[in-house]
Backbone bond lengths (Angstrom), bond angles and torsions (degrees), N, CA, C in turn:
res aa  C-N    CA-C-N  psi(-1)  N-CA   C-N-CA  omega(-1)  CA-C   N-CA-C  phi
1 M - - - 1.448 - - 1.528 110.35 -
2 M 1.336 115.45 -41.83 1.455 119.39 -178.41 1.526 110.93 -65.33
3 W 1.352 116.38 -35.75 1.461 120.09 179.27 1.520 111.25 -66.00
4 R 1.338 115.95 -36.47 1.465 119.40 178.95 1.525 110.66 -64.52
5 A 1.310 116.32 -41.45 1.466 120.12 179.22 1.526 110.37 -64.91
6 A 1.324 116.32 -42.45 1.465 119.84 179.07 1.525 110.27 -64.80
7 Y 1.323 116.87 -40.09 1.459 121.60 179.25 1.528 110.38 -64.50
8 A 1.323 116.94 -44.39 1.466 121.21 179.04 1.520 110.70 -63.18
9 L 1.318 116.70 -41.45 1.461 120.98 178.30 1.527 110.84 -63.32
10 A 1.323 116.78 -40.78 1.465 120.69 178.84 1.527 110.69 -64.83
11 L 1.320 117.50 -40.55 1.465 120.79 177.82 1.521 111.43 -63.92
12 M 1.333 116.84 -41.34 1.462 119.70 178.72 1.523 110.74 -65.53
13 A 1.324 117.17 -41.00 1.463 120.50 179.47 1.520 110.51 -64.07
14 A 1.315 116.63 -39.42 1.460 120.05 178.99 1.523 110.40 -66.48
15 G 1.316 117.17 -35.26 1.456 121.10 179.28 1.511 112.78 -70.46
16 M 1.322 117.79 -25.35 1.458 121.31 -179.79 1.523 112.54 -90.19
17 A 1.315 117.46 -7.54 1.467 120.17 -179.22 1.525 109.05 -66.68
18 P 1.325 116.51 139.28 1.465 118.37 -179.75 1.528 110.91 -65.16
19 V 1.299 115.03 141.39 1.459 120.96 178.90 1.524 107.74 -93.68
20 T 1.313 115.82 126.30 1.460 119.51 178.65 1.518 108.90 -118.55
21 A 1.289 114.60 142.89 1.464 119.76 177.69 1.517 109.29 -75.24
22 A 1.288 115.54 141.82 1.466 119.91 178.57 1.525 109.00 -70.10
23 M 1.322 114.85 139.46 1.458 119.98 177.24 1.524 108.06 -70.80
24 P 1.327 116.69 137.50 1.467 117.46 177.64 1.525 110.34 -66.93
25 S 1.301 115.79 143.06 1.462 120.37 178.69 1.522 109.22 -71.12
26 P 1.343 116.65 140.23 1.466 118.13 177.68 1.530 110.05 -68.47
27 S 1.297 115.18 153.70 1.464 119.08 179.11 1.524 109.54 -72.76
28 A 1.305 115.91 160.53 1.468 120.43 177.44 1.525 110.01 -59.86
29 W 1.307 117.49 -35.44 1.462 122.01 179.24 1.533 110.25 -61.91
30 D 1.349 117.06 -45.33 1.466 120.67 -179.98 1.524 111.59 -64.60
31 V 1.316 116.48 -41.07 1.466 120.05 178.33 1.520 109.80 -64.12
32 D 1.312 116.92 -43.83 1.460 121.40 -179.02 1.527 111.34 -61.30
33 R 1.323 117.39 -39.90 1.468 120.15 179.19 1.522 111.73 -63.32
34 T 1.317 118.53 -34.20 1.466 120.21 -179.89 1.525 111.61 -71.58
35 L 1.326 116.93 -26.61 1.463 119.94 179.55 1.521 112.07 -75.33
36 G 1.307 117.24 -29.52 1.460 119.98 -178.26 1.520 111.39 77.75
37 R 1.329 114.81 -163.94 1.464 119.99 -179.47 1.522 109.50 -72.03
38 G 1.306 116.66 133.35 1.454 120.32 -179.19 1.512 112.16 -137.85
39 V 1.306 114.35 165.81 1.456 120.99 -179.66 1.531 108.41 -142.32
40 N 1.329 116.45 142.90 1.467 121.40 175.77 1.522 109.38 -78.42
41 I 1.324 116.03 141.87 1.466 119.89 178.38 1.528 110.92 -133.20
42 I 1.270 116.36 156.97 1.474 130.84 171.67 1.525 115.23 48.45
43 G 1.319 117.59 33.54 1.459 120.15 179.42 1.519 113.54 -62.48
44 Y 1.307 116.73 -62.68 1.466 120.60 -177.24 1.519 111.13 -110.30
45 D 1.306 116.16 25.30 1.460 121.58 -179.53 1.530 109.50 -72.76
46 P 1.331 118.03 137.79 1.464 120.70 176.27 1.529 112.75 -61.88
47 L 1.313 115.74 -8.55 1.462 122.54 177.74 1.528 112.26 -49.98
48 W 1.329 116.94 -35.85 1.460 120.22 -178.02 1.528 112.32 -65.02
49 K 1.327 116.99 -25.95 1.466 120.49 179.42 1.517 112.32 -97.47
50 D 1.332 115.94 -40.13 1.465 120.34 -175.58 1.527 108.90 -151.91
51 A 1.319 116.96 111.90 1.469 121.86 -177.05 1.524 112.15 -59.60
52 R 1.319 117.53 -26.51 1.468 119.97 -179.91 1.527 112.12 -69.09
53 Q 1.321 116.86 -20.91 1.465 121.08 -179.34 1.530 112.63 -99.31
54 A 1.313 117.27 9.44 1.465 121.32 -175.04 1.519 112.43 -62.84
55 R 1.318 114.91 136.53 1.463 119.95 170.69 1.526 109.65 -86.65
56 F 1.326 117.33 -36.38 1.460 122.21 179.36 1.524 108.00 -83.64
57 K 1.316 116.08 126.29 1.468 122.19 -177.06 1.526 109.91 -115.24
58 T 1.315 116.50 164.83 1.457 121.96 -178.85 1.523 112.03 -56.39
59 Y 1.322 117.86 -39.37 1.465 120.04 -177.80 1.528 112.51 -64.47
60 H 1.322 117.95 -17.59 1.460 120.29 178.38 1.531 111.93 -65.27
61 F 1.328 117.59 -29.42 1.465 119.52 177.25 1.527 110.31 -60.60
62 T 1.328 116.45 -43.47 1.465 120.93 178.30 1.520 110.25 -64.06
63 R 1.305 116.81 -44.06 1.469 120.80 -179.92 1.537 111.11 -62.36
64 I 1.305 116.49 -37.43 1.469 120.42 178.63 1.524 109.79 -63.63
65 R 1.335 117.10 -44.78 1.468 120.64 177.92 1.528 110.71 -62.70
66 Q 1.317 116.31 -43.73 1.466 120.84 179.99 1.527 111.94 -62.57
67 A 1.304 116.98 -28.35 1.465 121.38 179.48 1.529 112.01 -80.09
68 G 1.330 117.41 -2.32 1.455 120.80 176.01 1.514 116.18 97.22
69 F 1.313 117.17 9.31 1.461 119.80 177.56 1.523 109.38 -87.05
70 S 1.333 115.97 139.51 1.458 119.89 -179.01 1.524 112.80 -106.28
71 T 1.321 117.53 -12.59 1.465 120.50 179.06 1.524 110.49 -139.91
72 V 1.321 114.49 156.15 1.460 120.50 170.39 1.521 107.60 -124.68
73 R 1.298 115.62 147.68 1.462 121.78 175.39 1.520 106.47 -111.68
74 V 1.307 115.64 114.04 1.460 120.38 -178.51 1.529 107.81 -82.72
75 V 1.307 115.96 114.74 1.461 121.43 179.80 1.526 107.20 -81.00
76 L 1.317 115.60 112.22 1.464 120.92 -175.15 1.520 110.72 -87.64
77 Q 1.288 116.00 125.98 1.462 122.88 175.66 1.528 107.07 -106.96
78 S 1.312 116.36 77.28 1.464 118.53 -171.73 1.528 114.23 -92.80
79 F 1.317 117.92 -44.78 1.463 119.77 -171.02 1.522 113.23 -60.13
80 R 1.301 117.53 -39.58 1.469 119.39 -177.42 1.528 112.14 -70.55
81 H 1.324 117.52 -10.66 1.463 120.72 -179.05 1.531 112.95 -104.19
82 M 1.317 117.29 -1.85 1.464 120.61 -179.46 1.521 111.12 -76.04
83 D 1.326 114.57 148.46 1.461 119.21 176.97 1.533 109.39 -87.87
84 A 1.308 116.75 -170.20 1.464 121.79 -177.30 1.529 112.80 -63.98
85 H 1.338 116.55 -19.11 1.466 121.46 -179.74 1.525 111.39 -103.13
86 N 1.334 116.41 17.01 1.466 122.98 -179.31 1.528 112.96 59.11
87 Q 1.308 115.97 34.29 1.464 121.93 177.59 1.524 109.24 -105.09
88 L 1.317 115.47 140.16 1.464 120.37 176.14 1.521 109.47 -92.28
89 P 1.324 117.36 143.94 1.471 119.56 179.96 1.531 111.08 -73.23
90 K 1.308 116.06 158.13 1.461 121.83 178.53 1.521 110.83 -57.27
91 S 1.314 117.93 -36.04 1.468 121.03 -179.33 1.529 111.53 -60.77
92 W 1.324 117.60 -33.58 1.459 120.94 178.21 1.528 109.85 -64.67
93 F 1.338 116.16 -44.65 1.466 120.25 178.78 1.530 111.18 -67.93
94 D 1.317 117.25 -34.23 1.470 120.39 175.72 1.528 110.56 -62.17
95 T 1.319 116.88 -40.94 1.465 121.06 177.61 1.524 110.49 -64.57
96 L 1.310 116.90 -43.26 1.460 120.78 178.10 1.525 110.55 -62.58
97 D 1.327 117.69 -44.23 1.469 121.17 177.29 1.521 111.12 -59.18
98 W 1.328 117.14 -41.34 1.465 121.57 178.45 1.530 110.20 -60.62
99 A 1.322 116.85 -43.98 1.463 120.71 -179.35 1.527 111.45 -66.02
100 I 1.312 117.17 -41.65 1.467 120.63 179.16 1.520 110.55 -65.85
101 D 1.312 117.23 -44.02 1.471 120.52 178.67 1.523 111.34 -62.20
102 G 1.317 116.91 -39.52 1.456 120.43 -179.42 1.511 113.50 -71.52
103 A 1.320 115.45 -32.20 1.465 119.57 -178.31 1.507 110.13 -70.25
């Protein structure tokens, strides 16, 4: 009996909640303009397997900014690094953290 009363009260409260219209999603063009000029980085770089073999270096982030780019798009190579249980190794996340910190 108590559950029915609680359920009825919850339904009434939900019915009294103000209805708001959903905000329209911005167009891809509008989103792209807010990102500014960008460049893809570290897509097929050996960095994902072994940081010692990386072609992309930390100083490249500075060079990218100096060239007038305001964003970078980190190309994630995740599937080829997953184990049999679809888990990514800690080293993969360390590489991603390095890229985010540098960007």
